[in-house]
C-alpha positions as CSV (number, residue, x, y, z in Angstrom):
1,X,-0.2,0.0,-0.3
2,X,1.3,3.4,-1.3
3,X,1.7,6.4,1.4
4,X,-1.4,7.7,-0.6
5,X,-3.4,4.7,-0.3
6,X,-2.5,4.6,3.4
7,X,-3.4,8.7,3.8
8,X,-6.6,7.9,2.2
9,X,-7.9,5.0,4.7
10,X,-7.2,7.3,7.2
11,X,-9.0,10.3,6.3
12,X,-11.3,9.3,3.6
13,X,-13.2,11.6,1.2
14,X,-16.4,10.5,2.4
15,X,-15.6,11.5,5.8
16,X,-16.9,15.1,7.1
17,X,-13.7,15.5,9.2
18,X,-10.9,14.1,6.5
19,X,-10.3,18.2,6.0
20,X,-8.2,18.2,9.5
21,X,-6.1,15.2,8.9
22,X,-2.3,16.1,8.7
23,X,-0.6,14.5,5.8
24,X,2.8,14.9,7.2
25,X,3.9,11.7,8.7
26,X,1.9,9.6,5.9
27,X,4.3,10.8,3.5
28,X,7.4,9.4,4.9
29,X,5.4,5.6,5.6
30,X,8.0,4.4,3.0
31,X,10.8,4.3,5.4
32,X,8.9,3.0,8.0
33,X,8.6,-0.5,9.3
34,X,5.1,-1.2,10.8
35,X,4.9,-2.3,14.2
36,X,5.0,-6.2,15.0
37,X,2.6,-6.1,17.6
38,X,-0.2,-3.8,18.3
39,X,-1.8,-4.4,21.9
40,X,-5.3,-2.6,21.2
41,X,-7.8,-2.8,24.5
42,X,-11.0,-4.4,23.5
43,X,-12.8,-1.2,24.6
44,X,-12.0,2.1,26.5
45,X,-14.7,1.9,28.9
46,X,-14.9,6.0,29.5
47,X,-16.0,6.4,25.7
48,X,-19.6,6.8,25.5
49,X,-21.2,5.0,22.3
50,X,-20.5,7.1,19.3
51,X,-23.2,9.5,18.9
52,X,-23.2,13.1,20.0
53,X,-19.6,13.1,21.7
54,X,-16.4,13.8,20.0
55,X,-12.6,13.0,21.5
56,X,-9.3,14.7,21.8
57,X,-6.6,12.1,22.1
58,X,-3.6,13.7,23.3
59,X,-1.1,10.9,24.4
60,X,2.4,10.1,23.9
61,X,3.6,8.8,20.6
62,X,2.3,5.3,19.6
63,X,-0.3,5.5,22.6
64,X,-2.4,8.0,21.1
65,X,-2.4,6.1,17.8
66,X,-3.5,2.8,19.7
67,X,-6.2,4.7,21.8
68,X,-7.5,6.2,18.3
69,X,-7.8,2.6,16.9
70,X,-9.4,1.6,20.1
71,X,-12.2,4.3,19.7
72,X,-12.9,3.0,15.9
73,X,-13.8,0.0,17.2
74,X,-16.3,1.9,19.0
75,X,-17.6,3.6,16.3
76,X,-15.3,6.8,16.5
77,X,-13.5,7.9,13.3
78,X,-10.0,8.7,14.2
79,X,-8.1,11.8,13.0
80,X,-4.4,12.1,13.0
81,X,-3.4,16.1,13.5
82,X,0.3,15.1,14.0
83,X,2.0,18.1,12.0
84,X,6.2,16.9,12.5
85,X,8.1,15.5,10.0
86,X,10.2,12.1,10.2
87,X,14.3,12.3,10.1
88,X,17.4,11.3,11.3
89,X,18.3,12.7,14.8
90,X,14.7,13.7,15.6
91,X,13.9,16.0,18.6
92,X,10.4,14.2,18.6
93,X,11.1,10.5,17.6
94,X,8.0,10.1,15.5
95,X,9.0,6.6,14.0
96,X,7.2,4.4,16.7
97,X,4.0,6.7,16.2
98,X,4.2,6.4,12.1
99,X,4.9,2.9,12.9
100,X,1.7,2.7,14.8
101,X,-0.3,4.4,11.7
102,X,1.4,2.0,9.3
103,X,0.2,-1.1,11.2
104,X,-3.0,0.5,12.4
105,X,-4.0,0.9,8.7
106,X,-5.6,-2.7,8.1
107,X,-7.3,-2.2,11.1
108,X,-9.1,0.8,10.2
109,X,-9.9,-0.5,6.7
110,X,-11.6,-3.3,8.2
111,X,-14.0,-1.3,10.2
112,X,-16.2,0.7,7.3
113,X,-16.9,3.6,9.6
114,X,-19.8,5.6,8.6
115,X,-19.7,9.1,7.0
116,X,-21.4,10.3,10.4
117,X,-19.1,8.8,12.8
118,X,-18.0,11.4,15.2
119,X,-14.5,12.1,15.2
120,X,-11.6,11.1,17.6
121,X,-8.6,13.7,17.1
122,X,-5.2,12.4,17.8
123,X,-2.0,14.4,19.1
124,X,1.4,13.6,20.5
125,X,1.7,15.0,23.9
126,X,5.3,15.0,23.6
127,X,4.7,17.6,20.5
128,X,6.1,20.8,22.0
129,X,9.3,19.7,24.0
130,X,10.6,15.9,22.4
131,X,12.7,13.8,24.4
132,X,16.2,15.5,24.4
133,X,18.4,18.8,24.6
134,X,17.6,21.0,21.6
135,X,21.4,21.8,20.2
136,X,22.8,22.3,16.7
137,X,22.8,19.4,14.3
138,X,19.4,18.0,15.5
139,X,16.2,17.7,13.4
140,X,13.8,19.9,15.0
141,X,10.3,18.7,14.4
142,X,8.5,20.3,17.5
143,X,4.8,21.5,16.7
144,X,2.2,22.7,18.6
145,X,-1.8,22.9,18.0
146,X,-3.6,26.1,16.8
147,X,-7.2,26.6,16.9
148,X,-7.1,26.5,13.0
149,X,-6.2,22.8,13.4
150,X,-9.8,21.5,14.6
151,X,-12.9,22.3,13.8
152,X,-14.7,25.3,15.8
153,X,-17.2,24.7,18.5
154,X,-19.8,26.1,16.0
155,X,-18.8,23.4,13.2
156,X,-18.9,20.8,16.1
157,X,-22.5,21.9,17.2
158,X,-23.8,22.1,13.9
159,X,-22.3,18.0,13.4
160,X,-24.6,17.2,16.5
161,X,-21.3,17.2,18.6
162,X,-22.8,18.4,22.5
163,X,-19.6,17.2,24.4
164,X,-15.9,16.6,24.0
165,X,-13.9,14.2,26.1
166,X,-10.1,14.9,26.7
167,X,-7.9,11.8,27.2
168,X,-4.5,13.0,28.3
169,X,-2.7,13.0,31.9
170,X,-2.0,16.9,31.5
171,X,-4.2,19.4,29.6
172,X,-1.5,21.5,27.5
173,X,-1.1,25.4,27.2
174,X,-2.0,25.1,23.1
175,X,-4.8,22.8,23.5
176,X,-6.2,25.1,25.9
177,X,-6.7,27.8,23.6
178,X,-9.2,25.5,21.7
179,X,-10.9,23.9,24.4
180,X,-11.6,27.5,25.8
181,X,-13.2,28.2,22.6
182,X,-15.5,25.0,22.8
183,X,-16.3,25.6,26.2
184,X,-17.4,29.3,25.2
185,X,-19.6,27.4,22.5
186,X,-21.6,25.6,24.9
187,X,-19.8,22.5,24.7
188,X,-19.8,20.1,27.6
189,X,-16.0,19.5,28.7
190,X,-14.8,16.2,30.4
191,X,-11.4,14.8,31.0
192,X,-9.9,11.4,31.5
193,X,-6.5,10.7,32.1
194,X,-4.5,7.2,30.8
195,X,-5.6,4.2,32.5
196,X,-8.7,5.5,34.4
197,X,-12.2,4.1,33.6
198,X,-14.4,7.5,33.9
199,X,-14.7,10.5,32.5
200,X,-14.4,14.0,34.8
201,X,-15.9,17.0,34.3
202,X,-13.3,19.7,32.7
203,X,-13.6,23.3,33.2
204,X,-10.7,25.5,31.3
205,X,-9.8,29.3,32.4
206,X,-9.1,31.3,29.4
207,X,-5.1,30.9,28.2
208,X,-2.8,34.1,28.3
209,X,-3.3,36.1,24.8
210,X,-6.5,34.2,24.5
211,X,-8.5,35.3,21.5
212,X,-5.4,37.7,20.7
213,X,-4.7,37.9,16.9
214,X,-1.0,37.4,17.0
215,X,-1.0,34.1,19.2
216,X,-1.2,31.9,16.2
217,X,1.9,33.8,15.0
218,X,3.8,33.9,18.2
219,X,3.1,30.2,18.6
220,X,4.6,28.9,15.5
221,X,7.4,31.6,15.2
222,X,9.1,29.5,17.7
223,X,9.2,26.2,15.7
224,X,10.8,25.3,12.4
225,X,8.5,24.8,9.2
226,X,9.2,22.1,6.5
227,X,9.4,23.1,3.0
228,X,7.2,20.3,2.5
229,X,4.5,20.9,4.8
230,X,4.5,20.7,8.9
231,X,7.4,21.1,10.9
232,X,10.8,20.3,10.7
233,X,14.4,21.0,10.1
234,X,17.7,20.7,10.9
235,X,19.1,23.5,13.7
236,X,22.2,25.5,12.2
237,X,25.5,25.5,13.8
238,X,26.1,29.2,15.4
239,X,28.7,29.9,12.6
240,X,26.2,29.4,9.9
241,X,23.6,32.0,10.9
242,X,20.5,31.9,12.3
243,X,21.0,30.9,15.7
244,X,18.9,28.1,17.9
245,X,16.7,27.8,20.6
């Protein structure tokens, strides 16, 4: 299966949520070996029957994909939002994540989810920090999610969504900007930690620079754009100009 065919399984033309799926990692799948084993839970007990709720999964690496596939088995449409490129010497190691996407393609293709399946948006919780110190010579593929990366609260409500469950151990600051908008749109927010069996109500306070026109530019200015899309570039040596940080 080509990378394009794999992406089409995760972002099919007939899904109303495919417009938000990110193709960045899929373009590199020819260089990826799929996971040899995938331990998918039979069910996620905290997830209500697919209907009027959406899910945001914000877990580290491959764990986000596995949770998304488990939710797909329960009737949700997993939407990959991973926006960091794959390369050698990565600050955020996305190889296991890409391997999980590749291995999970057959699982997802066999489910025949309906067009109206509610979304489960998938994020990598390591996206802003990675797992190593930032220094010249490394490939800086850190990134952040901004409100434009996900549907608005108005769009979700128009699709019949009434609640959003966030599956994470900690609500990241960049995600807060999106959740606060959902809260203002009248969507009910809940949160469930990894390993928990039930969701709890979530109230989000307005973060710094909330609704600021400069917020998106200020956030994205911290990260390195890739000419092929998404985020990722080699950090130059100081003598090469440009500095690093």
